[in-house]
C-alpha positions as CSV (number, residue, x, y, z in Angstrom):
1,X,156.1,104.8,58.7
2,X,155.5,101.6,60.4
3,X,152.1,99.7,59.2
4,X,150.2,97.9,61.9
5,X,150.8,94.6,60.7
6,X,154.5,95.0,59.8
7,X,156.6,91.8,60.7
8,X,153.9,89.4,60.3
9,X,154.1,86.6,57.7
10,X,151.0,85.4,55.8
11,X,151.1,82.6,53.2
12,X,148.2,82.6,51.0
13,X,147.4,79.4,48.8
14,X,144.7,81.5,46.9
15,X,143.0,82.1,43.6
16,X,140.2,84.3,42.1
17,X,138.8,87.0,44.5
18,X,137.8,85.9,48.1
19,X,141.2,84.9,49.7
20,X,143.2,87.3,47.5
21,X,140.9,90.1,48.5
22,X,141.7,89.2,52.4
23,X,145.3,88.6,51.7
24,X,145.5,92.1,49.9
25,X,144.2,93.9,52.8
26,X,146.7,92.2,55.1
27,X,149.5,93.4,52.6
28,X,147.8,96.9,52.7
29,X,148.2,96.9,56.4
30,X,151.9,95.9,56.3
31,X,151.9,92.2,56.4
32,X,154.4,90.3,54.3
33,X,151.9,88.2,52.0
34,X,153.5,85.3,49.9
35,X,150.9,84.3,47.4
36,X,151.4,80.8,46.3
37,X,150.5,80.2,42.4
38,X,150.7,77.4,40.0
39,X,153.0,77.5,37.0
40,X,150.4,79.1,34.9
41,X,149.6,81.5,37.5
42,X,146.1,82.6,39.5
43,X,143.8,82.2,36.9
44,X,142.3,85.5,37.8
45,X,145.4,87.0,35.9
46,X,143.5,85.9,32.6
47,X,140.1,87.5,33.5
48,X,140.7,90.4,31.1
49,X,143.5,92.5,29.8
50,X,142.1,95.9,30.6
51,X,144.9,97.4,32.8
52,X,148.1,97.6,30.7
53,X,147.6,93.9,29.6
54,X,146.8,92.8,33.1
55,X,143.4,91.7,34.7
56,X,141.5,94.5,36.6
57,X,140.7,91.9,39.2
58,X,144.3,90.6,39.7
59,X,145.6,94.4,39.8
60,X,143.1,95.2,42.3
61,X,143.6,92.3,44.8
62,X,147.3,91.6,44.4
63,X,149.0,94.6,45.1
64,X,151.8,94.4,47.6
65,X,152.1,90.7,47.5
66,X,155.0,88.5,46.6
67,X,154.4,85.5,44.1
68,X,156.0,82.1,44.5
69,X,155.4,79.4,42.1
70,X,154.9,76.1,43.7
71,X,153.4,72.7,43.2
72,X,151.7,71.4,46.4
73,X,151.7,68.0,45.0
74,X,155.5,67.9,44.5
75,X,157.3,66.7,47.7
76,X,160.1,69.5,47.4
77,X,157.6,72.1,47.1
78,X,155.3,70.8,49.8
79,X,158.3,70.6,52.0
80,X,159.2,74.3,51.3
81,X,155.7,75.5,52.0
82,X,155.6,73.7,55.4
83,X,158.9,75.6,56.1
84,X,157.0,78.7,55.2
85,X,154.3,77.7,57.4
86,X,156.5,76.9,60.4
87,X,157.2,80.7,60.5
88,X,153.9,82.1,59.1
89,X,151.4,83.9,61.2
90,X,148.5,83.4,58.9
91,X,147.6,80.8,56.3
92,X,144.9,81.3,54.0
93,X,143.4,78.9,51.3
94,X,140.6,78.9,48.8
95,X,141.1,75.8,46.8
96,X,138.4,73.4,45.9
97,X,136.8,71.5,48.5
98,X,139.2,69.2,50.4
99,X,142.0,69.9,48.1
100,X,144.3,71.4,50.7
101,X,143.8,68.9,53.2
102,X,144.2,66.1,50.6
103,X,147.8,67.5,49.9
104,X,148.7,67.7,53.5
105,X,147.8,71.3,54.3
106,X,144.7,70.5,56.4
107,X,144.3,73.4,59.0
108,X,144.2,71.5,62.0
109,X,147.4,69.7,61.1
110,X,149.1,72.9,60.2
111,X,148.0,74.4,63.7
112,X,149.3,71.4,65.5
113,X,152.8,72.1,64.0
114,X,152.6,75.7,64.4
115,X,150.4,76.5,67.6
116,X,150.5,80.2,66.8
117,X,149.4,79.8,63.3
118,X,145.7,81.4,62.3
119,X,144.3,79.2,59.5
120,X,141.5,80.5,57.1
121,X,139.5,78.2,55.2
122,X,137.5,79.8,52.5
123,X,134.7,77.7,50.8
124,X,131.6,78.3,48.9
125,X,129.0,76.7,51.2
126,X,130.7,75.9,54.5
127,X,132.6,72.8,55.6
128,X,129.6,70.4,56.4
129,X,126.4,69.7,54.9
130,X,125.3,68.3,51.4
131,X,126.5,71.5,49.6
132,X,130.0,71.4,51.3
133,X,131.4,69.6,48.2
134,X,129.8,71.9,45.7
135,X,131.8,74.3,43.4
136,X,130.8,77.8,44.2
137,X,131.3,80.9,42.1
138,X,129.9,84.3,43.1
139,X,126.8,84.3,40.8
140,X,125.9,80.8,41.8
141,X,125.9,81.9,45.5
142,X,124.1,85.1,44.6
143,X,121.5,83.0,43.4
144,X,121.5,80.3,45.8
145,X,121.3,82.7,48.8
146,X,118.0,84.3,47.5
147,X,120.0,87.8,46.5
148,X,119.2,87.4,42.7
149,X,115.5,86.9,43.5
150,X,115.3,90.3,45.4
151,X,117.4,92.2,42.9
152,X,116.7,93.7,39.5
153,X,113.7,94.6,37.5
154,X,110.2,93.3,38.0
155,X,110.6,91.3,34.8
156,X,113.0,89.0,36.4
157,X,115.8,88.1,38.8
158,X,119.2,90.0,38.3
159,X,122.8,90.2,39.4
160,X,124.4,92.2,41.5
161,X,126.8,94.1,39.3
162,X,129.9,93.2,41.2
163,X,131.2,90.1,42.8
164,X,129.4,90.9,46.0
165,X,129.5,87.1,47.4
166,X,133.5,86.9,46.9
167,X,134.1,90.3,48.3
168,X,131.9,90.0,51.3
169,X,133.5,86.7,52.1
170,X,137.1,88.3,51.5
171,X,136.0,91.0,54.1
172,X,134.8,88.6,56.7
173,X,138.0,86.7,56.4
174,X,140.0,89.9,56.7
175,X,137.9,90.6,60.1
176,X,138.3,87.4,61.5
177,X,142.0,87.3,60.9
178,X,142.3,90.8,62.8
179,X,140.2,89.3,65.6
180,X,142.2,86.2,65.8
181,X,145.5,88.3,66.0
182,X,144.0,90.2,69.1
183,X,143.0,87.0,70.7
184,X,146.6,85.6,70.1
185,X,148.2,88.5,71.7
186,X,146.1,87.4,74.8
187,X,146.4,83.6,74.6
188,X,149.5,83.0,72.6
189,X,147.7,80.5,70.4
190,X,146.3,80.6,66.9
191,X,142.8,80.0,65.6
192,X,141.1,78.2,62.9
193,X,138.6,80.3,60.9
194,X,136.1,79.0,58.4
195,X,134.5,81.6,56.1
196,X,132.1,81.0,53.2
197,X,130.8,82.8,50.1
198,X,127.2,81.7,51.1
199,X,127.4,82.9,54.7
200,X,128.6,86.0,53.5
201,X,125.5,86.8,51.3
202,X,123.0,85.0,53.7
203,X,124.0,87.4,56.5
204,X,123.3,90.4,54.5
205,X,120.0,88.7,53.3
206,X,118.8,88.8,56.8
207,X,116.3,91.9,56.3
208,X,114.3,90.2,53.5
209,X,114.4,86.8,55.1
210,X,113.0,88.1,58.4
211,X,110.5,90.1,56.4
212,X,109.4,87.2,54.5
213,X,109.2,84.9,57.4
214,X,107.3,87.4,59.4
215,X,105.0,88.4,56.6
216,X,104.7,85.7,54.0
217,X,105.7,88.3,51.4
218,X,108.7,88.4,49.3
219,X,110.2,91.9,48.8
220,X,109.5,93.3,45.4
221,X,112.0,93.8,42.7
222,X,111.8,97.5,42.0
223,X,114.8,98.3,39.9
224,X,115.8,101.7,41.5
225,X,113.7,101.8,44.1
226,X,113.3,100.8,47.7
227,X,110.7,98.0,48.5
228,X,109.7,99.2,51.8
229,X,110.1,103.0,51.5
230,X,108.3,105.5,49.2
231,X,109.4,107.8,47.6
232,X,112.8,106.2,47.5
233,X,113.9,105.8,43.9
234,X,115.1,107.4,40.7
235,X,113.4,110.1,38.7
236,X,114.0,111.4,35.3
237,X,114.8,115.4,34.6
238,X,113.8,117.1,31.5
239,X,117.5,117.0,30.2
240,X,117.7,113.3,30.6
241,X,119.5,112.8,33.9
242,X,118.1,110.2,36.6
243,X,118.2,111.4,39.9
244,X,117.9,109.3,43.1
245,X,116.1,110.6,46.1
246,X,115.5,109.0,49.6
247,X,113.0,110.1,52.0
248,X,113.5,108.5,55.4
249,X,110.6,109.8,57.6
250,X,107.5,112.0,57.9
251,X,109.3,115.1,58.6
252,X,111.4,114.7,55.6
253,X,108.2,114.0,53.5
254,X,106.5,117.3,54.6
255,X,109.6,119.2,54.0
256,X,110.0,117.7,50.6
257,X,106.6,118.3,49.6
258,X,106.4,121.8,50.7
259,X,109.9,122.9,49.3
260,X,110.5,120.6,46.1
261,X,107.0,119.8,45.2
262,X,105.4,122.9,46.2
263,X,102.6,121.1,47.5
264,X,102.5,121.6,51.4
265,X,99.1,119.9,51.6
266,X,100.0,116.7,49.8
267,X,100.9,114.7,53.0
268,X,97.4,115.2,54.5
269,X,95.8,113.8,51.1
270,X,94.5,110.2,50.9
271,X,97.2,108.0,49.7
272,X,100.1,110.1,50.7
273,X,99.8,110.3,54.5
274,X,102.3,107.8,56.0
275,X,105.0,105.8,54.5
276,X,103.0,102.5,54.7
277,X,100.3,104.1,52.8
278,X,102.5,105.5,50.3
279,X,104.1,102.2,49.6
280,X,100.9,100.7,49.1
281,X,100.0,103.5,46.7
282,X,103.5,103.6,45.3
283,X,102.6,104.0,41.6
284,X,100.3,107.3,42.3
285,X,103.1,108.7,44.6
286,X,105.9,108.0,42.2
287,X,103.9,109.5,39.4
288,X,103.4,112.7,41.5
289,X,107.1,113.0,42.4
290,X,108.1,112.2,38.6
291,X,105.4,115.0,37.4
292,X,107.7,117.7,39.2
293,X,111.2,116.2,38.1
294,X,110.1,116.2,34.4
295,X,109.7,120.2,34.7
296,X,113.5,120.5,36.0
297,X,117.0,120.1,34.7
298,X,119.4,118.1,36.7
299,X,121.0,121.3,38.0
300,X,117.7,122.8,38.9
301,X,116.5,119.7,40.6
302,X,119.6,119.5,42.6
303,X,119.2,123.1,43.7
304,X,115.7,122.5,44.7
305,X,116.4,119.2,46.7
306,X,119.4,121.0,48.4
307,X,116.9,123.7,49.4
308,X,114.5,121.0,50.9
309,X,117.5,119.2,52.7
310,X,116.3,116.0,50.8
311,X,118.9,113.2,50.4
312,X,119.7,112.6,46.7
313,X,122.3,111.3,44.6
314,X,122.9,111.2,40.6
315,X,122.5,107.8,38.8
316,X,126.1,107.9,37.3
317,X,127.8,105.8,34.8
318,X,131.3,104.6,35.1
319,X,132.9,107.7,33.2
320,X,131.2,109.9,35.9
321,X,132.6,107.7,38.6
322,X,136.0,108.0,37.3
323,X,135.6,111.8,37.6
324,X,133.7,111.8,40.8
325,X,134.7,114.5,43.4
326,X,134.8,111.9,46.2
327,X,136.7,109.5,44.5
328,X,140.2,108.8,46.0
329,X,142.8,107.1,43.8
330,X,146.4,105.7,44.4
331,X,149.2,104.4,42.3
332,X,150.2,100.7,41.8
333,X,153.1,99.5,40.1
334,X,152.2,96.9,37.3
335,X,154.8,93.7,36.4
336,X,156.0,95.6,33.4
337,X,156.8,98.7,35.4
338,X,153.9,100.8,34.3
339,X,151.7,102.5,37.0
340,X,147.9,101.9,37.4
341,X,145.8,104.4,39.4
342,X,143.3,102.2,41.2
343,X,140.6,103.4,43.7
344,X,142.1,103.7,47.2
345,X,141.4,101.5,50.0
346,X,138.3,102.4,51.9
347,X,139.9,103.2,55.3
348,X,141.8,106.5,55.5
349,X,144.5,106.3,58.2
350,X,144.5,110.0,59.4
351,X,147.9,111.7,59.2
352,X,149.7,108.8,57.2
353,X,150.4,108.8,53.6
354,X,149.2,105.8,51.4
355,X,151.7,103.6,49.9
356,X,150.8,100.3,48.3
357,X,153.2,97.5,46.9
358,X,153.5,96.6,43.2
359,X,151.5,93.9,41.7
360,X,153.8,90.9,41.2
361,X,154.7,89.0,37.9
362,X,154.1,85.1,38.0
363,X,156.6,83.7,40.1
364,X,158.7,87.1,40.6
365,X,159.8,86.1,43.8
366,X,160.0,82.4,43.7
367,X,164.0,82.4,43.5
368,X,164.3,84.5,46.5
369,X,161.9,82.9,48.6
370,X,163.4,79.4,47.9
371,X,166.9,80.8,48.9
372,X,165.3,82.2,52.0
373,X,163.5,79.2,53.4
374,X,166.0,76.5,51.9
375,X,166.3,73.4,54.0
């Protein structure tokens, strides 16, 4: 089976999450990805030891890559990297602001030497402005972009439970590379791409920002509830489960009232008529819904919700996720030869088997790469 990016060479001067995410997706699609690491390795290798002594982040984001240990400040290693880049299709870097350029690996200069090269500069806050030189980590960007202020419980701001700024940035970088490859197929020339963690989150913050600027009101932090739709939240059953329901329109609300709440007249009662009215009357609406849930077990609630054709889901813990019927997993080799079963990539390529390369040890491919690209 030939993968869609087979034959492409990607050089990634990367660490942590955002750039490795982008590069891992390119590797999944068949590109040859050479990961440049310091002698001590990408610091994400040390985030934890949960996966057979390996970091969960590193196993997830570095399957299918080759590892080359190199010091970009060493003249011989720098020359090696330039030889690599002369043959590369894509160069990705997410070093500290300005570090790559100061070491002779500025994107514009690299594209001058190799006009077909696509360069990806990943930063925290973009390449210009007063924030350009600031260090940026995921939670800092969640806070700066306002995400933390609309996330969590009414008692205070909260962190989204995964590294959404890093992941969103990596997704944007991957999309940008694919677009640039299509453009290069037409023009024959590469492209410079700039992607930031802040831009990734700020883009996703369009709805709360536009809502605030149009109304002067900040969306409330409601925990497991929706700030502008009601009822849309989690309710407890009599056996201790949490079931989250979503009512999207008045037709669904009427059916829910008739078939789940057993109260077909409720949509005509004051405080329950329309979504806007229900949002303003949320405590009373939620209390009425909770009253019915409290009389049912998880299974009984699920049966009634299905009968009402109401969208619902269970609030699962990680143990439940690990056994979820929709969860797909795939095997990935670890540096010591063991196998980890990670969650499979999100896109299913119909008719193709899924094969991901192993996670490399630090410098596992250094000798072979140095020989292949010797002066």
